[in-house]
N, C-alpha and C positions, 0 to 999 in steps of 0.2 A: 666429795660432791656437795653441791649446794643443797640446803634443806628446803628451799622455797617450793619446789614441786611436791615434795613429800607432804608439806603442810597444806598446800592447796588441794591435793588429792584426798587427804584425810578429812579436811573440812567438807569437801563435796560428798564423800561417802557417808559421813555422819549426818549431813543435811538430808540425804536420801533416806537413811534409816528412819529419821524422825518423820519424814513425809510418808513413808510406807506405813508406819505405825498409826498416824493420824487418819490415813485412808481406811484403816481397819475399823475405825469407829463408825458405827452406823446410827443414823438418825432414828428416833423412835417412830414406830409405825402409826401411832395415834398422837394427836395434838393435845396431850394432857400432861399434867404434872406427874401423874402416876407412871405414865409411860416413860417420861424423862428420868424419873428416879429409878426406874427398873434398869436403866443403862449405867447406873452408878458403878457396879463392879468393873465393867469394861473401861469406864473412864479412869477408875483407880489404877487398873493395870497399865493403861497408857501413861498416866501421870508418873507412876513409879518408874517405868522404863524410860520415859522422857527425861526424868531427873537423872537417871543413871547415864544416859547418853550425854546429857549436859555436863555432868561431872567429868566424864572422860574427855569431852571436848575441851573443857576449861583446863584441866590438869595437863592434857596433851599440849595445849597451847603454851602453858607456862614451862613445861619441860623442854619443849623444842626452842623456846626463847633463849634458854641457857645453853642449848646445844650449839656446837660449832659446825664443823663439817660432819657429814654422815658417810657411811659406807654401805656396801651391799648387805652385810649382816643386819644393819639397822633397818634397811628397806624391808627385808623379809620379816624382821621382828614387828615392824609396823603393820605389814600385811596380816601377820598372825593375829594381832590385836583387832584389826578391822574385820577379820573373818568372824571372830566370836561376837563382836558388836553387831555384825550384819545379821546374826541369828536372833537378835532381840525381837524383831517383829514376829517371827515365827513362834518363839517360846511364849511371848506375851499373849498372842492371840490364842494359842492352844490353852494356856492357863485360864484365860477369860472364858473362852467358849465352853469349857468343860466345868465351869463353876468352881474353880480352885480346888480340884481333887488331887489326890496324892501324886500320881506320876507326873502330870504337867507342872505342878508346883515344884516337885523335886528336879525336873529337867530345867525349869527356869533357874533354880538355884545353881545347878551345875553350869549353866550358861553364864551366870554372874561370876561364879568362881573361876571359870576358865578365862573369862575376859580379864579378871583381876591378875591371874597368873601371866597372861600375855602382856598386860601392861607392865608388870614387874620385869619380865624378860626384856621388853623394850627399854625400860629405865636402866636395867643392868648393862645392856649393850651401849647405851649412850654414855653411861659412867665409865665403862671400860674404854671407850673411844677417847674420852677426855683424861682418864686417869683418876685415881682416888683423891687427888687434890684439886680436881677440876671444879668448875663453877656449880655444876649440877649436884655433885656429891656434897659439896659444902652447903648448898641451899637446902637440900633435903634433910640433912642431919640424920636423926634416928628414925624418922618416918614412921612414927607409932601408929598412925591410921592405917598405913599399908600393912603393918604387921598384925594389927588386931582384926582386920576385915576378913581374911580367909578363915580363921577359926569360927567366926560368926556365920559365914556362909556354910561351912561344914556342919555346924550345929543346925542351921536352917534346913539343909538337905536331909539330915538325919531325922529332924522333927517332922518332916513331911510324911514319914512312915506312920507317925502317931496322930498328928493333927496338922494339916496343911496351913491352917491359919496362924499357927505358931511360926511356921516358916516364913510366911508373908511378913509377920511382925519382925523377925530377925533381919530379913532383907531390907525392910524399912529402916531399921536401926542403923544398918550400915550406910544407907543413903543419907540418913540424917547426920551421921558423923561427917560425911564428906560435903554436905551442904553448908556446914559452917565454913565461912571463907577461910581458905588456907593462904596465909600471907607470907609463907616462907620464901618464895621466889622474890616477891616484892621487897621484903625486908633485906634479902641478900643484895638485890640490885641497889637499894637505897644505901646500904652499907658500902658498896663498891663506889658509889658516887661520892660519898663523904671522904673516901680514901684518895680519890683523884683530885 
């Protein structure tokens, strides 16, 4: 199957997720700086989740760029990823509205972890479709960021039981790791051009 529809559908879902999250931001009730600054936790929650959706969109784009044909398993793996991403507005809002307390921060971490697992499943399905010597497997290499992120999420989830702000710091560390531009796919494609 052609990957065009999968890419278009995924792009649309991620755009809707971001739109829903921004609609959850509420304008201050008073026209004062103090009222604006009181909205800072909500804005931070939105910013963190926006960054995560942006990271997934960016990496999803790169990954599918190297994918050839897709199959039914890949379609379902992609839907699995989109399901967990679609819960970001819920977990983000709950965490913000409750003031970053234990259970919502823990649930947000579980949401992040399950999205990461779903992304790994999709990546694995695409690599299996191409084979271990395919373009995607070659471009990703050891994929150290993907290996280090889940343990940090698990740490953050556990930390929520003691101090939810430690969890937020852990989730922010993972986002920061992925914000550093990942040039593996571009380097791989540049290397392919030099060979041709």
